[in-house]
C-alpha positions as a Markdown table, in Angstrom:
| # | Residue | x | y | z |
|---|---|---|---|---|
| 1 | Unk | -9.3 | 92.5 | -6.6 |
| 2 | Unk | -7.4 | 89.6 | -8.2 |
| 3 | Unk | -8.7 | 90.5 | -11.6 |
| 4 | Unk | -7.4 | 94.1 | -11.2 |
| 5 | Unk | -4.0 | 92.9 | -10.1 |
| 6 | Unk | -3.7 | 90.4 | -13.0 |
| 7 | Unk | -5.0 | 93.1 | -15.4 |
| 8 | Unk | -2.3 | 95.5 | -14.2 |
| 9 | Unk | 0.6 | 93.0 | -14.4 |
| 10 | Unk | -0.6 | 91.9 | -17.9 |
| 11 | Unk | -1.2 | 95.3 | -19.3 |
| 12 | Unk | 0.8 | 96.9 | -22.2 |
| 13 | Unk | 1.7 | 99.9 | -19.9 |
| 14 | Unk | 3.4 | 97.6 | -17.4 |
| 15 | Unk | 5.3 | 95.9 | -20.3 |
| 16 | Unk | 6.6 | 99.2 | -21.4 |
| 17 | Unk | 7.7 | 100.1 | -17.9 |
| 18 | Unk | 9.5 | 96.8 | -17.5 |
| 19 | Unk | 11.3 | 97.1 | -20.9 |
| 20 | Unk | 12.3 | 100.7 | -20.0 |
| 21 | Unk | 13.7 | 99.7 | -16.6 |
| 22 | Unk | 15.6 | 96.7 | -18.1 |
| 23 | Unk | 17.0 | 99.0 | -20.8 |
| 24 | Unk | 18.1 | 101.4 | -18.1 |
| 25 | Unk | 19.8 | 98.6 | -16.2 |
| 26 | Unk | 21.6 | 97.4 | -19.3 |
| 27 | Unk | 22.7 | 101.0 | -20.0 |
| 28 | Unk | 24.1 | 101.3 | -16.5 |
| 29 | Unk | 26.0 | 98.0 | -17.2 |
| 30 | Unk | 27.6 | 99.7 | -20.2 |
| 31 | Unk | 28.6 | 102.8 | -18.1 |
| 32 | Unk | 29.7 | 101.0 | -14.9 |
| 33 | Unk | 32.7 | 98.7 | -15.4 |
| 34 | Unk | 31.6 | 95.1 | -14.6 |
| 35 | Unk | 33.8 | 92.9 | -12.5 |
| 36 | Unk | 33.3 | 89.8 | -14.7 |
| 37 | Unk | 33.5 | 91.6 | -18.1 |
| 38 | Unk | 36.0 | 94.4 | -17.6 |
| 39 | Unk | 38.4 | 93.2 | -15.0 |
| 40 | Unk | 41.2 | 95.6 | -15.8 |
| 41 | Unk | 39.1 | 98.7 | -16.0 |
| 42 | Unk | 37.3 | 97.7 | -12.8 |
| 43 | Unk | 40.6 | 97.2 | -10.9 |
| 44 | Unk | 41.8 | 100.7 | -12.1 |
| 45 | Unk | 38.5 | 102.3 | -11.2 |
| 46 | Unk | 38.5 | 100.6 | -7.8 |
| 47 | Unk | 42.0 | 102.0 | -7.1 |
| 48 | Unk | 41.0 | 105.5 | -8.2 |
| 49 | Unk | 37.6 | 105.7 | -6.5 |
| 50 | Unk | 37.6 | 103.1 | -3.7 |
| 51 | Unk | 34.5 | 104.6 | -1.8 |
| 52 | Unk | 32.4 | 104.9 | -4.9 |
| 53 | Unk | 33.3 | 101.4 | -6.1 |
| 54 | Unk | 32.6 | 100.0 | -2.6 |
| 55 | Unk | 29.1 | 101.5 | -2.6 |
| 56 | Unk | 28.4 | 100.1 | -6.1 |
| 57 | Unk | 29.7 | 96.7 | -5.0 |
| 58 | Unk | 27.4 | 96.8 | -2.0 |
| 59 | Unk | 24.3 | 97.3 | -4.2 |
| 60 | Unk | 25.8 | 94.9 | -6.8 |
| 61 | Unk | 25.8 | 97.5 | -9.6 |
| 62 | Unk | 29.3 | 96.2 | -10.6 |
| 63 | Unk | 27.7 | 92.9 | -11.3 |
| 64 | Unk | 24.5 | 94.4 | -12.5 |
| 65 | Unk | 23.4 | 91.8 | -15.0 |
| 66 | Unk | 23.0 | 89.2 | -12.3 |
| 67 | Unk | 22.1 | 91.5 | -9.4 |
| 68 | Unk | 18.9 | 91.0 | -7.3 |
| 69 | Unk | 17.3 | 94.1 | -8.9 |
| 70 | Unk | 17.8 | 92.7 | -12.4 |
| 71 | Unk | 16.6 | 89.3 | -11.3 |
| 72 | Unk | 13.4 | 90.9 | -9.9 |
| 73 | Unk | 12.8 | 92.8 | -13.1 |
| 74 | Unk | 13.2 | 89.6 | -15.2 |
| 75 | Unk | 10.8 | 87.8 | -12.9 |
| 76 | Unk | 8.2 | 90.6 | -13.3 |
| 77 | Unk | 8.8 | 90.5 | -17.1 |
| 78 | Unk | 8.1 | 86.7 | -17.2 |
| 79 | Unk | 5.0 | 87.3 | -15.1 |
| 80 | Unk | 3.8 | 89.9 | -17.6 |
| 81 | Unk | 4.6 | 87.7 | -20.6 |
| 82 | Unk | 2.8 | 84.8 | -18.9 |
| 83 | Unk | -0.3 | 86.8 | -18.3 |
| 84 | Unk | -0.3 | 88.2 | -21.9 |
| 85 | Unk | 0.0 | 84.6 | -23.2 |
| 86 | Unk | -2.9 | 83.6 | -20.9 |
| 87 | Unk | -5.0 | 86.4 | -22.2 |
| 88 | Unk | -4.2 | 85.5 | -25.8 |
| 89 | Unk | -5.3 | 81.8 | -25.4 |
| 90 | Unk | -9.1 | 82.5 | -25.5 |
| 91 | Unk | -8.6 | 84.7 | -28.6 |
| 92 | Unk | -6.6 | 81.9 | -30.3 |
| 93 | Unk | -9.2 | 79.4 | -29.3 |
| 94 | Unk | -12.0 | 81.6 | -30.7 |
| 95 | Unk | -10.2 | 82.0 | -34.0 |
| 96 | Unk | -9.7 | 78.3 | -34.6 |
| 97 | Unk | -13.3 | 77.4 | -33.6 |
| 98 | Unk | -15.9 | 76.7 | -36.3 |
| 99 | Unk | -19.0 | 78.4 | -35.0 |
| 100 | Unk | -22.2 | 79.5 | -36.8 |
| 101 | Unk | -21.6 | 83.0 | -35.6 |
| 102 | Unk | -18.9 | 83.3 | -38.4 |
| 103 | Unk | -21.4 | 82.6 | -41.1 |
| 104 | Unk | -22.3 | 85.8 | -42.9 |
| 105 | Unk | -24.0 | 87.2 | -46.0 |
| 106 | Unk | -21.2 | 87.4 | -48.7 |
| 107 | Unk | -22.7 | 90.7 | -50.0 |
| 108 | Unk | -22.5 | 92.6 | -46.7 |
| 109 | Unk | -19.9 | 90.7 | -44.6 |
| 110 | Unk | -17.3 | 93.3 | -43.4 |
| 111 | Unk | -13.6 | 92.8 | -43.9 |
| 112 | Unk | -13.8 | 90.6 | -47.0 |
| 113 | Unk | -11.9 | 92.2 | -49.9 |
| 114 | Unk | -12.7 | 89.5 | -52.5 |
| 115 | Unk | -16.3 | 89.3 | -53.8 |
| 116 | Unk | -17.6 | 87.5 | -56.8 |
| 117 | Unk | -20.7 | 85.6 | -58.1 |
| 118 | Unk | -20.8 | 82.6 | -60.4 |
| 119 | Unk | -23.9 | 81.0 | -62.1 |
| 120 | Unk | -24.2 | 77.3 | -61.5 |
| 121 | Unk | -24.6 | 75.0 | -64.5 |
| 122 | Unk | -23.9 | 71.5 | -65.6 |
| 123 | Unk | -25.6 | 69.9 | -62.7 |
| 124 | Unk | -23.8 | 72.0 | -60.1 |
| 125 | Unk | -25.7 | 72.7 | -56.9 |
| 126 | Unk | -25.0 | 73.7 | -53.3 |
| 127 | Unk | -23.8 | 70.2 | -52.2 |
| 128 | Unk | -21.4 | 70.0 | -55.1 |
| 129 | Unk | -19.9 | 73.4 | -54.2 |
| 130 | Unk | -19.4 | 72.3 | -50.6 |
| 131 | Unk | -17.7 | 69.1 | -51.8 |
| 132 | Unk | -15.3 | 71.1 | -54.1 |
| 133 | Unk | -14.3 | 73.5 | -51.4 |
| 134 | Unk | -13.6 | 70.7 | -48.9 |
| 135 | Unk | -11.4 | 69.2 | -51.6 |
| 136 | Unk | -9.5 | 72.4 | -51.7 |
| 137 | Unk | -8.7 | 72.1 | -48.0 |
| 138 | Unk | -11.4 | 74.3 | -46.5 |
| 139 | Unk | -13.0 | 73.4 | -43.3 |
| 140 | Unk | -16.7 | 74.4 | -43.5 |
| 141 | Unk | -19.7 | 75.0 | -41.4 |
| 142 | Unk | -23.2 | 75.5 | -42.9 |
| 143 | Unk | -26.6 | 77.0 | -42.1 |
| 144 | Unk | -29.7 | 77.5 | -44.2 |
| 145 | Unk | -27.8 | 77.6 | -47.5 |
| 146 | Unk | -25.1 | 79.9 | -46.2 |
| 147 | Unk | -21.6 | 78.6 | -45.3 |
| 148 | Unk | -18.3 | 79.7 | -43.8 |
| 149 | Unk | -15.0 | 78.1 | -44.7 |
| 150 | Unk | -11.4 | 78.5 | -43.5 |
| 151 | Unk | -8.2 | 77.1 | -44.9 |
| 152 | Unk | -5.3 | 76.5 | -42.5 |
| 153 | Unk | -7.7 | 76.9 | -39.6 |
| 154 | Unk | -5.0 | 76.1 | -37.0 |
| 155 | Unk | -2.6 | 78.8 | -38.1 |
| 156 | Unk | -3.4 | 81.0 | -35.1 |
| 157 | Unk | -1.7 | 78.4 | -33.0 |
| 158 | Unk | 1.6 | 79.6 | -34.6 |
| 159 | Unk | 0.9 | 83.0 | -33.0 |
| 160 | Unk | 0.8 | 81.3 | -29.6 |
| 161 | Unk | 3.9 | 79.3 | -30.4 |
| 162 | Unk | 5.8 | 82.5 | -31.3 |
| 163 | Unk | 4.9 | 84.0 | -27.9 |
| 164 | Unk | 6.0 | 80.7 | -26.3 |
| 165 | Unk | 9.3 | 80.8 | -28.2 |
| 166 | Unk | 9.9 | 84.4 | -26.9 |
| 167 | Unk | 9.3 | 83.1 | -23.4 |
| 168 | Unk | 11.7 | 80.2 | -23.8 |
| 169 | Unk | 14.4 | 82.5 | -25.3 |
| 170 | Unk | 14.1 | 84.8 | -22.4 |
| 171 | Unk | 14.2 | 82.0 | -19.9 |
| 172 | Unk | 17.2 | 80.5 | -21.7 |
| 173 | Unk | 19.1 | 83.8 | -21.6 |
| 174 | Unk | 18.4 | 84.4 | -18.0 |
| 175 | Unk | 19.3 | 80.8 | -17.0 |
| 176 | Unk | 22.5 | 81.1 | -19.0 |
| 177 | Unk | 23.3 | 84.5 | -17.3 |
| 178 | Unk | 22.8 | 83.2 | -13.8 |
| 179 | Unk | 24.3 | 79.7 | -14.2 |
| 180 | Unk | 27.2 | 80.6 | -16.5 |
| 181 | Unk | 30.7 | 79.3 | -15.5 |
| 182 | Unk | 33.7 | 80.5 | -17.4 |
| 183 | Unk | 37.3 | 79.5 | -16.7 |
| 184 | Unk | 40.6 | 78.3 | -18.1 |
| 185 | Unk | 41.9 | 74.8 | -17.5 |
| 186 | Unk | 45.4 | 73.5 | -18.1 |
| 187 | Unk | 45.9 | 69.8 | -18.2 |
| 188 | Unk | 49.2 | 68.0 | -18.7 |
| 189 | Unk | 49.3 | 64.9 | -20.9 |
| 190 | Unk | 48.6 | 61.9 | -18.7 |
| 191 | Unk | 46.9 | 63.8 | -16.0 |
| 192 | Unk | 43.3 | 63.4 | -14.8 |
| 193 | Unk | 40.9 | 66.3 | -14.3 |
| 194 | Unk | 38.2 | 65.7 | -11.7 |
| 195 | Unk | 36.3 | 68.9 | -11.7 |
| 196 | Unk | 37.9 | 70.5 | -8.7 |
| 197 | Unk | 38.1 | 74.3 | -8.5 |
| 198 | Unk | 41.9 | 74.3 | -7.8 |
| 199 | Unk | 42.6 | 72.8 | -11.2 |
| 200 | Unk | 41.5 | 75.9 | -13.0 |
| 201 | Unk | 44.1 | 78.5 | -13.9 |
| 202 | Unk | 44.2 | 82.1 | -12.8 |
| 203 | Unk | 45.8 | 83.0 | -16.2 |
| 204 | Unk | 44.6 | 84.8 | -18.2 |
| 205 | Unk | 41.8 | 85.3 | -15.6 |
| 206 | Unk | 40.4 | 83.4 | -12.6 |
| 207 | Unk | 37.2 | 81.3 | -13.0 |
| 208 | Unk | 34.0 | 83.1 | -13.1 |
| 209 | Unk | 31.6 | 81.3 | -10.7 |
| 210 | Unk | 27.9 | 81.1 | -11.4 |
| 211 | Unk | 25.3 | 82.7 | -9.2 |
| 212 | Unk | 23.4 | 79.4 | -9.1 |
| 213 | Unk | 24.6 | 75.9 | -9.9 |
| 214 | Unk | 27.9 | 74.2 | -9.6 |
| 215 | Unk | 31.2 | 73.8 | -11.4 |
| 216 | Unk | 31.3 | 71.4 | -14.3 |
| 217 | Unk | 30.9 | 67.9 | -12.9 |
| 218 | Unk | 33.3 | 66.4 | -15.5 |
| 219 | Unk | 36.1 | 63.8 | -15.1 |
| 220 | Unk | 38.5 | 62.9 | -17.8 |
| 221 | Unk | 42.1 | 61.9 | -18.5 |
| 222 | Unk | 44.2 | 63.5 | -21.2 |
| 223 | Unk | 45.7 | 60.4 | -22.8 |
| 224 | Unk | 47.6 | 61.9 | -25.7 |
| 225 | Unk | 48.3 | 65.3 | -27.2 |
| 226 | Unk | 49.3 | 65.4 | -30.8 |
| 227 | Unk | 50.3 | 68.8 | -32.4 |
| 228 | Unk | 50.4 | 68.7 | -36.2 |
| 229 | Unk | 52.9 | 71.1 | -37.8 |
| 230 | Unk | 54.2 | 71.5 | -41.4 |
| 231 | Unk | 57.1 | 73.9 | -41.8 |
| 232 | Unk | 56.2 | 77.1 | -40.0 |
| 233 | Unk | 52.5 | 76.4 | -40.2 |
| 234 | Unk | 50.5 | 74.7 | -37.4 |
| 235 | Unk | 47.9 | 72.6 | -39.2 |
| 236 | Unk | 46.1 | 71.0 | -36.3 |
| 237 | Unk | 46.0 | 69.9 | -32.7 |
| 238 | Unk | 44.4 | 66.7 | -31.6 |
| 239 | Unk | 43.7 | 65.6 | -28.0 |
| 240 | Unk | 42.6 | 62.1 | -27.0 |
| 241 | Unk | 40.5 | 62.0 | -23.8 |
| 242 | Unk | 39.2 | 59.1 | -21.8 |
| 243 | Unk | 36.1 | 60.0 | -19.7 |
| 244 | Unk | 35.1 | 58.5 | -16.4 |
| 245 | Unk | 33.3 | 55.6 | -18.1 |
| 246 | Unk | 36.4 | 54.6 | -20.1 |
| 247 | Unk | 35.1 | 56.0 | -23.4 |
| 248 | Unk | 37.6 | 57.6 | -25.6 |
| 249 | Unk | 37.1 | 61.0 | -27.3 |
| 250 | Unk | 39.2 | 62.7 | -29.9 |
| 251 | Unk | 38.8 | 66.5 | -30.0 |
| 252 | Unk | 40.5 | 69.2 | -31.9 |
| 253 | Unk | 40.5 | 73.0 | -32.4 |
| 254 | Unk | 37.1 | 72.8 | -34.2 |
| 255 | Unk | 35.7 | 69.9 | -32.2 |
| 256 | Unk | 35.2 | 70.7 | -28.5 |
| 257 | Unk | 34.5 | 68.2 | -25.8 |
| 258 | Unk | 31.0 | 68.5 | -24.4 |
| 259 | Unk | 29.7 | 67.0 | -21.1 |
| 260 | Unk | 27.4 | 68.1 | -18.2 |
| 261 | Unk | 26.2 | 71.1 | -20.2 |
| 262 | Unk | 29.8 | 72.2 | -20.4 |
| 263 | Unk | 32.0 | 72.9 | -23.4 |
| 264 | Unk | 35.8 | 72.4 | -23.3 |
| 265 | Unk | 37.4 | 74.3 | -26.2 |
| 266 | Unk | 41.1 | 73.9 | -27.1 |
| 267 | Unk | 42.8 | 77.2 | -26.7 |
| 268 | Unk | 46.6 | 76.8 | -26.4 |
| 269 | Unk | 49.4 | 74.2 | -26.4 |
| 270 | Unk | 52.5 | 74.1 | -24.2 |
| 271 | Unk | 55.2 | 71.8 | -22.8 |
| 272 | Unk | 55.6 | 70.4 | -19.3 |
| 273 | Unk | 59.1 | 68.8 | -19.1 |
| 274 | Unk | 60.2 | 66.9 | -16.1 |
| 275 | Unk | 63.4 | 68.6 | -14.9 |
| 276 | Unk | 65.6 | 66.9 | -12.2 |
| 277 | Unk | 68.6 | 68.6 | -10.6 |
| 278 | Unk | 71.3 | 66.3 | -9.0 |
| 279 | Unk | 74.6 | 67.0 | -7.3 |
| 280 | Unk | 77.4 | 66.2 | -9.8 |
| 281 | Unk | 79.7 | 64.7 | -7.2 |
| 282 | Unk | 77.3 | 62.6 | -5.1 |
| 283 | Unk | 74.7 | 62.1 | -7.8 |
| 284 | Unk | 72.1 | 62.9 | -5.1 |
| 285 | Unk | 68.8 | 64.2 | -6.4 |
| 286 | Unk | 68.3 | 67.7 | -5.1 |
| 287 | Unk | 65.0 | 68.8 | -6.7 |
| 288 | Unk | 62.7 | 67.9 | -9.5 |
| 289 | Unk | 59.3 | 68.8 | -11.0 |
| 290 | Unk | 57.2 | 68.9 | -14.0 |
| 291 | Unk | 57.4 | 72.5 | -15.1 |
| 292 | Unk | 54.5 | 73.9 | -17.2 |
| 293 | Unk | 56.0 | 76.1 | -19.8 |
| 294 | Unk | 54.3 | 78.4 | -22.3 |
| 295 | Unk | 57.3 | 78.6 | -24.7 |
| 296 | Unk | 56.0 | 77.6 | -28.1 |
| 297 | Unk | 55.7 | 80.0 | -31.1 |
| 298 | Unk | 58.9 | 81.8 | -30.0 |
| 299 | Unk | 57.6 | 82.8 | -26.6 |
| 300 | Unk | 59.9 | 83.0 | -23.6 |
| 301 | Unk | 59.1 | 81.6 | -20.1 |
| 302 | Unk | 60.7 | 81.1 | -16.8 |
| 303 | Unk | 60.6 | 78.9 | -13.7 |
| 304 | Unk | 62.4 | 78.3 | -10.4 |
| 305 | Unk | 63.9 | 75.0 | -9.3 |
| 306 | Unk | 66.5 | 74.0 | -6.7 |
| 307 | Unk | 67.2 | 77.6 | -5.8 |
| 308 | Unk | 68.0 | 78.6 | -9.3 |
| 309 | Unk | 66.0 | 80.9 | -11.7 |
| 310 | Unk | 65.7 | 79.6 | -15.3 |
| 311 | Unk | 64.8 | 81.8 | -18.3 |
| 312 | Unk | 63.6 | 79.5 | -21.1 |
| 313 | Unk | 63.6 | 79.8 | -24.9 |
| 314 | Unk | 62.5 | 76.8 | -26.9 |
| 315 | Unk | 63.7 | 75.9 | -30.5 |
| 316 | Unk | 61.8 | 73.0 | -32.1 |
| 317 | Unk | 64.2 | 72.6 | -34.9 |
| 318 | Unk | 67.4 | 74.0 | -33.5 |
| 319 | Unk | 70.3 | 75.4 | -35.5 |
| 320 | Unk | 73.0 | 78.0 | -35.2 |
| 321 | Unk | 72.6 | 80.9 | -37.6 |
| 322 | Unk | 75.7 | 83.0 | -37.7 |
| 323 | Unk | 76.4 | 82.0 | -34.1 |
| 324 | Unk | 72.8 | 82.7 | -32.9 |
| 325 | Unk | 70.3 | 80.2 | -31.9 |
| 326 | Unk | 67.4 | 79.8 | -34.4 |
| 327 | Unk | 64.9 | 77.2 | -35.7 |
| 328 | Unk | 64.6 | 75.8 | -39.2 |
| 329 | Unk | 60.8 | 75.2 | -38.7 |
| 330 | Unk | 58.1 | 74.7 | -36.1 |
| 331 | Unk | 58.5 | 70.9 | -36.6 |
| 332 | Unk | 60.0 | 69.0 | -33.7 |
| 333 | Unk | 63.0 | 67.7 | -35.6 |
| 334 | Unk | 65.8 | 68.9 | -33.2 |
| 335 | Unk | 64.0 | 70.3 | -30.1 |
| 336 | Unk | 66.2 | 72.0 | -27.5 |
| 337 | Unk | 65.7 | 74.4 | -24.6 |
| 338 | Unk | 68.0 | 77.4 | -24.3 |
| 339 | Unk | 68.3 | 78.1 | -20.5 |
| 340 | Unk | 69.7 | 81.3 | -18.9 |
| 341 | Unk | 70.4 | 80.2 | -15.3 |
| 342 | Unk | 70.7 | 82.7 | -12.5 |
| 343 | Unk | 71.1 | 82.5 | -8.7 |
| 344 | Unk | 70.5 | 85.4 | -6.4 |
| 345 | Unk | 70.1 | 87.6 | -9.5 |
| 346 | Unk | 73.5 | 86.7 | -10.8 |
| 347 | Unk | 74.1 | 84.8 | -14.0 |
| 348 | Unk | 75.4 | 81.3 | -13.5 |
| 349 | Unk | 75.4 | 79.8 | -17.0 |
| 350 | Unk | 73.8 | 79.7 | -20.5 |
| 351 | Unk | 73.2 | 76.2 | -21.6 |
| 352 | Unk | 71.5 | 74.3 | -24.4 |
| 353 | Unk | 69.5 | 71.4 | -23.1 |
| 354 | Unk | 68.3 | 68.8 | -25.7 |
| 355 | Unk | 65.0 | 67.2 | -25.3 |
| 356 | Unk | 65.3 | 64.3 | -22.8 |
| 357 | Unk | 69.0 | 65.2 | -22.4 |
| 358 | Unk | 71.2 | 66.7 | -19.6 |
| 359 | Unk | 73.6 | 69.6 | -18.9 |
| 360 | Unk | 76.0 | 70.5 | -16.1 |
| 361 | Unk | 76.4 | 73.9 | -14.4 |
| 362 | Unk | 77.7 | 75.2 | -11.0 |
| 363 | Unk | 78.5 | 71.7 | -9.8 |
| 364 | Unk | 75.0 | 70.4 | -10.6 |
| 365 | Unk | 73.6 | 68.2 | -13.3 |
| 366 | Unk | 70.2 | 68.9 | -14.8 |
| 367 | Unk | 68.3 | 66.2 | -16.6 |
| 368 | Unk | 65.1 | 66.4 | -18.7 |
| 369 | Unk | 63.6 | 63.0 | -18.2 |
| 370 | Unk | 60.2 | 63.4 | -19.8 |
| 371 | Unk | 58.6 | 66.0 | -22.1 |
| 372 | Unk | 54.8 | 65.8 | -22.1 |
| 373 | Unk | 52.6 | 68.5 | -23.6 |
| 374 | Unk | 49.9 | 70.4 | -21.8 |
| 375 | Unk | 46.8 | 72.0 | -23.3 |
| 376 | Unk | 44.7 | 74.9 | -22.1 |
| 377 | Unk | 40.9 | 74.6 | -22.4 |
| 378 | Unk | 38.4 | 77.4 | -22.3 |
| 379 | Unk | 35.6 | 75.9 | -20.2 |
| 380 | Unk | 32.0 | 77.2 | -20.4 |
| 381 | Unk | 29.0 | 75.9 | -18.7 |
| 382 | Unk | 25.5 | 77.3 | -19.4 |
| 383 | Unk | 22.4 | 75.4 | -18.6 |
| 384 | Unk | 20.2 | 77.7 | -20.7 |
| 385 | Unk | 21.7 | 76.9 | -24.1 |
| 386 | Unk | 19.3 | 74.0 | -24.8 |
| 387 | Unk | 16.3 | 76.2 | -23.8 |
| 388 | Unk | 17.6 | 78.9 | -26.1 |
| 389 | Unk | 17.9 | 76.6 | -29.0 |
| 390 | Unk | 14.5 | 75.2 | -28.4 |
| 391 | Unk | 13.1 | 78.7 | -28.3 |
| 392 | Unk | 14.7 | 79.7 | -31.6 |
| 393 | Unk | 13.5 | 76.4 | -33.2 |
| 394 | Unk | 9.9 | 77.0 | -32.1 |
| 395 | Unk | 10.1 | 80.7 | -33.3 |
| 396 | Unk | 11.4 | 79.6 | -36.7 |
| 397 | Unk | 8.7 | 77.0 | -36.9 |
| 398 | Unk | 6.0 | 79.5 | -35.9 |
| 399 | Unk | 7.1 | 82.1 | -38.5 |
| 400 | Unk | 7.3 | 79.5 | -41.3 |
| 401 | Unk | 3.9 | 78.2 | -40.3 |
| 402 | Unk | 2.3 | 81.7 | -40.3 |
| 403 | Unk | 3.8 | 82.8 | -43.6 |
| 404 | Unk | 3.6 | 79.7 | -45.7 |
| 405 | Unk | 0.4 | 78.2 | -44.3 |
| 406 | Unk | -1.5 | 81.5 | -43.8 |
| 407 | Unk | -5.2 | 81.6 | -43.1 |
| 408 | Unk | -7.8 | 82.1 | -45.8 |
| 409 | Unk | -11.5 | 82.6 | -45.1 |
| 410 | Unk | -14.6 | 82.6 | -47.2 |
| 411 | Unk | -18.3 | 83.1 | -46.7 |
| 412 | Unk | -20.9 | 82.2 | -49.3 |
| 413 | Unk | -24.3 | 81.1 | -50.3 |
| 414 | Unk | -26.1 | 79.6 | -53.2 |
| 415 | Unk | -29.0 | 81.8 | -54.4 |
| 416 | Unk | -31.6 | 80.1 | -56.5 |
| 417 | Unk | -32.7 | 81.9 | -59.8 |
| 418 | Unk | -34.5 | 81.1 | -63.0 |
| 419 | Unk | -31.3 | 79.7 | -64.6 |
| 420 | Unk | -30.6 | 77.2 | -61.8 |
| 421 | Unk | -28.7 | 79.1 | -59.1 |
| 422 | Unk | -25.8 | 81.6 | -58.4 |
| 423 | Unk | -22.9 | 81.1 | -56.1 |
| 424 | Unk | -22.1 | 84.3 | -54.2 |
| 425 | Unk | -18.8 | 84.3 | -52.5 |
| 426 | Unk | -16.6 | 86.6 | -50.4 |
| 427 | Unk | -13.0 | 85.9 | -49.3 |
| 428 | Unk | -10.1 | 87.3 | -47.4 |
| 429 | Unk | -6.7 | 86.2 | -46.1 |
| 430 | Unk | -4.5 | 86.9 | -43.0 |
| 431 | Unk | -1.6 | 87.9 | -45.2 |
| 432 | Unk | -0.8 | 88.6 | -48.9 |
| 433 | Unk | -4.1 | 90.2 | -49.8 |
| 434 | Unk | -3.4 | 90.4 | -53.5 |
| 435 | Unk | -2.0 | 86.9 | -53.6 |
| 436 | Unk | -5.0 | 85.5 | -51.9 |
| 437 | Unk | -7.4 | 87.3 | -54.2 |
| 438 | Unk | -5.5 | 85.9 | -57.2 |
| 439 | Unk | -5.7 | 82.4 | -55.6 |
| 440 | Unk | -9.5 | 82.7 | -55.2 |
| 441 | Unk | -9.9 | 83.9 | -58.8 |
| 442 | Unk | -7.7 | 81.0 | -60.2 |
| 443 | Unk | -9.5 | 78.5 | -58.0 |
| 444 | Unk | -12.9 | 79.3 | -59.5 |
| 445 | Unk | -11.5 | 79.8 | -63.0 |
| 446 | Unk | -10.1 | 76.3 | -62.8 |
| 447 | Unk | -13.6 | 75.0 | -61.8 |
| 448 | Unk | -15.0 | 76.9 | -64.8 |
| 449 | Unk | -12.5 | 75.3 | -67.1 |
| 450 | Unk | -13.9 | 71.9 | -66.1 |
| 451 | Unk | -17.5 | 73.1 | -66.8 |
| 452 | Unk | -18.3 | 72.9 | -63.1 |
| 453 | Unk | -18.8 | 76.7 | -62.7 |
| 454 | Unk | -19.2 | 79.4 | -65.4 |
| 455 | Unk | -18.5 | 83.0 | -64.8 |
| 456 | Unk | -21.4 | 85.4 | -65.1 |
């Protein structure tokens, strides 16, 4: 009974069924908007067809790639692949074994495309032939004047390694799929990130939580943010981090920060000035906050403070061009904030606030006391990446091994005659039939050139 079950789960027919079902699941994933991948389309579809989407949500078809059905299919596929590998092991073991059963008559041995005979002379005999073949890298086994030889005897192991690599690649992909975390993190210069969920931004999208596993367990402090600009060209962005062990790291656009299987990639830069509003008469502080603004590269932003609404435009190198605010460059030579101030949807004032300066409006004074930067990271955590890389490395190693150190086999014997003896030989190769036959010919011709063998 057990043998029947293992035979069924390891059969090619079962493999075809699993691949077909997984293909069908992936096709459904392309047709059904997925919550994690197509958030906008999913929301629109949910609004248009709430009952249908509710049903698909219940059976997890809107998150189909990580649904229990898909997970079950993957588990069955791994079971199938494991059984196939287990069935292959005896075949690989048999191929690399040197047994007398592989010795055959070179005249009649099936499957050998190269056949030749060479008269022995110059003191050559059976022992000398065996010694020469061993010198050429052939492992040999002998019986009654017949012999079998194989070069690169262990090359079938590469076949097993390739199956193992496929197994690892699949495991890595599935582990990545079910443990993937994806989110956006905004950290102000001088602040410390401790891995908490609330630190992640909902813009441009909320964090995508993994099916299994946890958030990135990473702690660091953003020590310094250094934008590098020349004229109207941004040439770089450097961020100095200090991890929980006190070690400093310098990262940039092309050099992410990696910790706890997580990658922090720099995505955007902004400003987070400290605005403080005071009463002009009493000098009493009314309100104040660090305001995170996405106002670089000509973008506009807004914030609310002290009961007022502020629309913000930032000019890094401020000038008046025909009475209109403009910037000479993106360099921070004369940075100012242009603020349009409203209260109860009525305009109060338009002011120009220099960096770390102050302005007055509506009986209030507004100061900018600090102007740190903030950076946005794209945060990705996938435990399966090292497994994937290992699988690809083993696959590459196996392919190189199979193609460069391919297997060659020979069978032969020394037949005695009146002139002293004849070497009869047959050969074949796993790949490159013509190349191997050319190799066999050249090998014996080289022997002949040294008067060890002479062609008939």
